[in-house]
C-alpha positions as CSV (number, residue, x, y, z in Angstrom):
1,X,5.4,-22.9,26.4
2,X,1.7,-23.7,26.3
3,X,0.4,-26.5,28.5
4,X,0.1,-30.0,27.2
5,X,-3.7,-30.2,27.7
6,X,-4.4,-27.1,25.2
7,X,-6.2,-25.2,27.9
8,X,-4.4,-22.2,26.7
9,X,-5.6,-22.5,23.0
10,X,-8.8,-20.7,21.7
11,X,-10.1,-21.5,18.3
12,X,-12.3,-18.7,16.6
13,X,-14.8,-19.3,13.9
14,X,-15.5,-15.9,12.0
15,X,-17.7,-15.0,9.1
16,X,-15.3,-13.3,6.9
17,X,-11.9,-11.5,7.0
18,X,-13.6,-8.1,8.3
19,X,-15.3,-10.2,11.0
20,X,-12.1,-12.0,11.8
21,X,-10.2,-8.6,12.3
22,X,-12.8,-7.3,14.5
23,X,-12.9,-10.5,16.6
24,X,-9.3,-10.3,17.2
25,X,-9.2,-6.8,18.2
26,X,-12.0,-7.1,20.7
27,X,-10.1,-10.3,22.3
28,X,-6.9,-8.1,22.4
29,X,-9.0,-5.3,24.2
30,X,-10.3,-7.7,26.7
31,X,-6.8,-9.1,27.5
32,X,-5.4,-5.8,28.1
33,X,-8.4,-4.6,30.1
34,X,-8.3,-7.8,32.4
35,X,-4.5,-7.0,32.9
36,X,-3.6,-10.6,31.9
37,X,-0.7,-8.9,29.6
38,X,0.3,-5.5,27.9
39,X,0.2,-4.8,24.2
40,X,4.0,-5.6,24.0
41,X,3.2,-9.1,25.0
42,X,0.7,-9.8,22.1
43,X,1.7,-10.6,18.4
44,X,-0.6,-11.2,15.5
45,X,0.8,-13.5,12.8
46,X,-0.6,-14.0,9.2
47,X,0.6,-16.3,6.3
48,X,-1.3,-14.7,3.4
49,X,0.6,-12.0,1.8
50,X,-0.3,-9.0,3.8
51,X,-4.0,-9.6,3.3
52,X,-4.6,-8.8,6.8
53,X,-2.2,-6.1,7.9
54,X,-4.0,-2.9,6.6
55,X,-7.4,-4.1,8.1
56,X,-6.0,-5.0,11.5
57,X,-3.9,-1.9,11.6
58,X,-7.0,0.2,11.3
59,X,-9.4,-1.6,13.3
60,X,-7.1,-1.8,16.3
61,X,-6.3,1.8,16.3
62,X,-9.9,2.4,16.1
63,X,-10.3,0.5,19.5
64,X,-7.4,2.5,20.9
65,X,-4.9,-0.4,20.7
66,X,-1.4,0.8,19.7
67,X,0.1,-1.4,17.0
68,X,3.2,-1.8,15.1
69,X,3.3,-3.2,11.7
70,X,6.6,-4.5,10.4
71,X,5.9,-4.6,6.6
72,X,7.4,-1.8,4.4
73,X,5.8,-0.1,1.4
74,X,7.1,0.7,-2.0
75,X,7.6,4.7,-2.4
76,X,6.5,4.3,-6.0
77,X,2.8,3.2,-4.6
78,X,2.5,6.4,-2.6
79,X,0.2,9.1,-4.0
80,X,2.8,11.8,-3.4
81,X,5.5,10.2,-5.3
82,X,3.0,9.1,-8.1
83,X,2.2,13.0,-8.3
84,X,5.6,13.9,-8.7
85,X,6.7,11.5,-11.2
86,X,3.4,12.0,-13.3
87,X,3.9,15.9,-13.2
88,X,7.5,15.2,-14.6
89,X,6.2,12.9,-17.2
90,X,3.9,15.5,-18.5
91,X,7.1,17.7,-19.6
92,X,9.2,14.9,-20.5
93,X,6.6,13.3,-22.8
94,X,5.3,16.7,-24.1
95,X,1.9,16.7,-22.4
96,X,0.5,13.3,-23.4
97,X,-3.1,13.1,-22.1
98,X,-2.3,9.7,-20.4
99,X,0.3,11.8,-18.4
100,X,-1.7,14.7,-17.6
101,X,-4.6,12.8,-16.7
102,X,-2.6,10.6,-14.2
103,X,-1.2,13.7,-12.8
104,X,-4.8,15.3,-12.1
105,X,-6.2,11.9,-10.6
106,X,-3.7,11.7,-8.0
107,X,-6.0,14.2,-6.2
108,X,-3.0,16.5,-5.1
109,X,-3.7,19.0,-7.8
110,X,-5.8,22.2,-7.1
111,X,-8.6,20.8,-9.0
112,X,-11.6,19.0,-7.7
113,X,-12.7,15.6,-8.8
114,X,-15.7,17.1,-10.6
115,X,-13.2,19.7,-12.3
116,X,-10.9,16.9,-13.4
117,X,-13.8,14.9,-14.7
118,X,-14.9,17.9,-17.0
119,X,-11.4,18.3,-18.4
120,X,-11.2,14.5,-19.0
121,X,-14.5,14.5,-20.8
122,X,-13.5,17.4,-23.2
123,X,-10.0,16.0,-24.0
124,X,-11.5,12.6,-24.7
125,X,-14.4,13.9,-27.0
126,X,-11.9,15.8,-29.1
127,X,-8.8,13.6,-28.8
128,X,-6.6,16.3,-27.1
129,X,-3.0,15.5,-26.6
130,X,0.4,17.2,-26.7
131,X,0.3,20.8,-28.0
132,X,-3.6,20.6,-27.6
133,X,-3.1,21.1,-24.0
134,X,-0.9,24.3,-24.7
135,X,-3.6,26.2,-26.8
136,X,-7.2,27.3,-25.8
137,X,-10.0,25.1,-26.2
138,X,-12.5,26.3,-28.9
139,X,-14.7,23.4,-29.8
140,X,-18.0,22.5,-28.2
141,X,-17.8,20.5,-25.0
142,X,-20.4,18.0,-26.2
143,X,-18.7,17.2,-29.5
144,X,-19.5,17.4,-33.2
145,X,-22.9,18.9,-34.4
146,X,-23.5,21.1,-31.6
147,X,-24.0,24.8,-31.9
148,X,-21.7,26.9,-30.0
149,X,-24.2,29.2,-28.0
150,X,-23.7,31.6,-25.0
151,X,-24.1,28.6,-22.6
152,X,-21.3,26.6,-24.5
153,X,-19.0,29.8,-24.8
154,X,-19.3,29.7,-20.9
155,X,-18.3,26.2,-20.6
156,X,-15.4,26.6,-23.1
157,X,-14.2,29.6,-21.0
158,X,-14.5,27.5,-17.8
159,X,-12.6,24.6,-19.2
160,X,-9.7,27.0,-20.3
161,X,-9.5,28.4,-16.8
162,X,-9.0,24.8,-15.5
163,X,-6.6,23.9,-18.3
164,X,-4.5,27.0,-17.5
165,X,-4.7,26.2,-13.8
166,X,-3.1,22.7,-14.6
167,X,-0.7,23.6,-17.4
168,X,0.8,27.0,-16.4
169,X,2.6,25.8,-13.4
170,X,4.0,22.8,-15.4
171,X,5.2,25.2,-18.2
172,X,6.9,27.3,-15.7
173,X,8.7,24.2,-14.1
174,X,9.8,23.2,-17.6
175,X,11.2,26.4,-18.2
176,X,13.2,26.8,-15.1
177,X,14.6,23.1,-15.8
178,X,16.5,24.4,-18.7
179,X,20.3,24.4,-19.1
180,X,20.8,24.2,-15.2
181,X,22.4,21.6,-12.8
182,X,20.7,18.8,-11.2
183,X,20.5,20.6,-7.9
184,X,18.7,23.6,-9.8
185,X,16.4,21.0,-11.1
186,X,15.6,19.6,-7.6
187,X,14.8,23.1,-6.3
188,X,12.6,23.8,-9.2
189,X,10.6,20.6,-8.6
190,X,10.3,21.4,-4.9
191,X,9.2,25.0,-5.5
192,X,6.7,23.7,-7.9
193,X,5.2,21.4,-5.2
194,X,5.0,24.3,-2.7
195,X,3.6,26.7,-5.2
196,X,0.9,24.4,-6.3
197,X,0.0,23.7,-2.6
198,X,0.7,20.0,-2.7
199,X,1.3,20.1,1.2
200,X,-1.9,21.5,1.7
201,X,-3.7,18.9,-0.3
202,X,-1.7,16.1,1.4
203,X,-2.7,17.4,4.7
204,X,-6.5,17.5,3.7
205,X,-6.3,13.9,2.2
206,X,-4.6,12.6,5.4
207,X,-7.4,14.3,7.5
208,X,-10.1,12.7,5.2
209,X,-8.6,9.2,5.5
210,X,-8.3,9.7,9.3
211,X,-12.0,10.7,9.7
212,X,-13.0,7.8,7.3
213,X,-11.5,5.2,9.7
214,X,-8.1,4.7,8.1
215,X,-5.5,6.1,10.4
216,X,-2.4,4.0,9.1
217,X,-3.1,5.4,5.6
218,X,-3.4,8.8,6.9
219,X,-0.1,8.7,8.7
220,X,1.4,7.3,5.8
221,X,0.3,10.3,3.6
222,X,1.8,12.6,6.0
223,X,5.2,10.7,6.3
224,X,5.6,10.4,2.5
225,X,6.5,14.2,2.4
226,X,9.5,13.5,4.8
227,X,10.4,10.7,2.5
228,X,10.2,12.7,-0.6
229,X,12.5,15.6,1.0
230,X,15.0,13.0,2.0
231,X,15.2,11.6,-1.6
232,X,15.5,15.3,-2.9
233,X,18.4,15.7,-0.6
234,X,20.0,12.8,-2.1
235,X,19.6,13.8,-5.6
236,X,20.7,17.4,-4.9
237,X,23.9,16.0,-3.4
238,X,24.6,13.5,-6.2
239,X,23.8,16.1,-9.0
240,X,24.8,19.4,-7.6
241,X,27.8,20.0,-10.0
242,X,26.5,18.5,-13.1
243,X,24.3,19.6,-15.9
244,X,21.1,17.6,-16.1
245,X,18.0,17.8,-18.4
246,X,14.6,17.2,-16.8
247,X,14.6,13.9,-18.6
248,X,17.9,12.6,-17.3
249,X,16.8,14.1,-13.8
250,X,13.5,12.1,-14.1
251,X,15.3,8.9,-14.9
252,X,17.5,9.1,-11.9
253,X,14.6,10.2,-9.7
254,X,12.6,6.9,-11.0
255,X,15.6,4.9,-10.0
256,X,15.6,6.1,-6.5
257,X,11.9,6.0,-6.0
258,X,11.8,2.2,-7.4
259,X,14.5,1.3,-5.2
260,X,13.1,2.9,-1.9
261,X,10.5,2.0,0.6
262,X,8.9,3.5,3.7
263,X,8.3,1.3,7.0
264,X,6.0,2.4,9.9
265,X,7.9,4.1,12.6
266,X,7.2,2.4,16.1
267,X,5.3,4.9,18.2
268,X,6.3,3.4,21.5
269,X,7.6,0.5,23.4
270,X,4.2,-1.0,24.3
271,X,2.5,-2.0,21.1
272,X,0.7,-5.1,19.6
273,X,3.2,-6.4,16.8
274,X,1.8,-7.6,13.4
275,X,3.8,-9.6,11.0
276,X,4.2,-12.4,8.4
277,X,5.1,-15.9,9.9
278,X,8.1,-16.2,7.7
279,X,9.5,-13.0,9.1
280,X,8.5,-11.9,12.4
281,X,10.4,-12.4,15.6
282,X,8.5,-13.9,18.2
283,X,10.7,-13.6,21.3
284,X,9.2,-13.5,24.8
285,X,5.7,-13.4,23.5
286,X,2.9,-14.3,26.0
287,X,-0.1,-14.3,23.4
288,X,0.1,-15.1,19.9
289,X,-2.9,-14.8,17.4
290,X,-2.8,-16.6,14.3
291,X,-5.1,-15.2,11.8
292,X,-6.2,-16.7,8.4
293,X,-5.9,-20.3,9.6
294,X,-7.7,-21.6,6.7
295,X,-7.1,-24.6,4.2
296,X,-4.1,-23.5,1.7
297,X,-3.5,-20.2,3.5
298,X,-2.0,-21.3,6.8
299,X,0.3,-23.1,6.0
300,X,0.4,-21.4,2.6
301,X,0.1,-23.9,-0.5
302,X,1.4,-22.0,-3.6
303,X,0.9,-24.4,-6.5
304,X,2.9,-23.1,-9.4
305,X,1.6,-23.8,-12.9
306,X,5.1,-23.5,-14.6
307,X,6.7,-25.5,-17.2
308,X,8.7,-27.5,-14.8
309,X,7.6,-30.5,-13.1
310,X,8.9,-31.5,-9.5
311,X,10.8,-34.1,-11.0
312,X,12.5,-31.5,-13.3
313,X,13.2,-29.3,-10.3
314,X,14.9,-32.3,-8.4
315,X,17.0,-33.1,-11.3
316,X,18.0,-29.5,-11.9
317,X,18.9,-28.9,-8.2
318,X,21.1,-32.1,-8.4
319,X,22.9,-30.5,-11.4
320,X,23.7,-27.4,-9.2
321,X,21.2,-25.1,-11.0
322,X,19.1,-23.0,-8.7
323,X,15.3,-23.2,-9.1
324,X,12.3,-23.1,-6.9
325,X,12.0,-26.2,-4.7
326,X,9.7,-28.8,-5.6
327,X,6.2,-28.8,-4.0
328,X,7.3,-31.4,-1.2
329,X,10.0,-29.1,0.0
330,X,8.0,-26.0,-0.1
331,X,5.1,-27.5,2.0
332,X,7.5,-29.0,4.5
333,X,9.0,-25.4,4.9
334,X,5.4,-24.2,5.3
335,X,4.6,-26.6,8.0
336,X,7.8,-25.5,9.9
337,X,7.0,-21.9,9.6
338,X,3.4,-22.8,10.9
339,X,4.9,-25.0,13.8
340,X,7.2,-22.0,14.8
341,X,4.3,-19.5,14.9
342,X,2.1,-22.0,17.0
343,X,4.8,-22.9,19.6
344,X,5.8,-19.2,20.0
345,X,3.2,-18.2,22.7
346,X,4.1,-18.9,26.4
347,X,0.7,-18.4,27.7
348,X,-2.1,-18.3,25.2
349,X,-2.6,-19.1,21.5
350,X,-5.6,-17.7,19.4
351,X,-6.4,-19.2,16.0
352,X,-8.9,-17.6,13.9
353,X,-10.5,-18.7,10.5
354,X,-13.1,-17.5,8.2
355,X,-15.9,-19.3,6.6
356,X,-16.4,-17.3,3.5
357,X,-14.3,-15.3,1.1
358,X,-16.4,-12.3,0.9
359,X,-17.6,-13.0,-2.6
360,X,-19.9,-16.0,-1.9
361,X,-17.1,-18.9,-1.9
362,X,-16.9,-21.2,1.2
363,X,-13.6,-21.5,3.0
364,X,-12.4,-24.3,5.0
365,X,-10.4,-24.2,8.3
366,X,-6.7,-25.4,8.1
367,X,-5.1,-28.8,8.9
368,X,-3.7,-27.3,11.8
369,X,-7.0,-26.7,13.5
370,X,-8.2,-30.1,12.5
371,X,-5.2,-31.6,14.2
372,X,-5.8,-29.5,17.4
373,X,-9.3,-30.4,17.6
374,X,-8.6,-34.2,17.1
375,X,-5.7,-34.2,19.5
376,X,-6.9,-32.2,22.6
377,X,-10.1,-31.9,24.5
378,X,-9.6,-28.6,26.6
379,X,-9.2,-26.0,23.8
380,X,-11.9,-23.4,23.5
381,X,-13.8,-23.4,20.2
382,X,-15.9,-20.3,19.9
């Protein structure tokens, strides 16, 4: 436990969330270089709904500090899964423009962003949808009242090449999924992804993210392919002996995607752990960083604007009806969560808070910091 004179407590005042994350990363780097502790002895705790995790992971990896994030991400939010679902939507919904554009804007097709923008402009000008995607474009790209000269013909020819590049693979997939088993549909979808070089584009996207300073996101993009193949294996096993229409297969696929998630794989035993105060396990932790220790953020104050008052909630709970606890119970629970986080460190406790929200608004430090400042003299305030 920390010493009673609070000499192991450090309070760090930061400008904003970006400054806060950089400050924490630098302090951790100092601790590791000094030999005071190893990465596995350090934990970073937040209470603001994963607001810090992505930034902290990227900053720490940029500083060469290995880190493990205990949170999990829904598969339905991953670019690759959005790409697959929107491709099948194009077929199921007969090439509605909304589905086609959603498919193109995933960034995993063979079209560049500029080419996608050119197609989008044409279909919006002429209201192309459904069968309009299956036939050659013949109208002037700039709309009514324009003469189709040689330059316009060249643009139309170019747009038709782009259209075919998008639509023909989807039509081939549609044909291969007619009158076959669920296993054959799964194979056809997999082959569609291979033929349209989705893996190459996914790898390129991962490299782009890594070069831009987002290594965590880059790693997630690469691992999403393995998650997709695992999901394909599950569907193939379930549907191998049954006839499935592409629509029925799509419905099953969406059920599995919506219920699946993907966590980060620990890369080693010596890593800094990042987690939320209400779920992270802090056993044998020497150094704890509490981030976002601002008013109404840590402890978290979530004031509901529902139709039930606290008195109503107390009454309903007394009648055996389960409802969200009244505000007094919630704040007591939050204070207990904060207490557990504060007392977890055996050697050092760092508490950071930011002064503005990044949009010009002023933020204030939490009651936790006020209590420490009024109760002790030997803490470090930086």
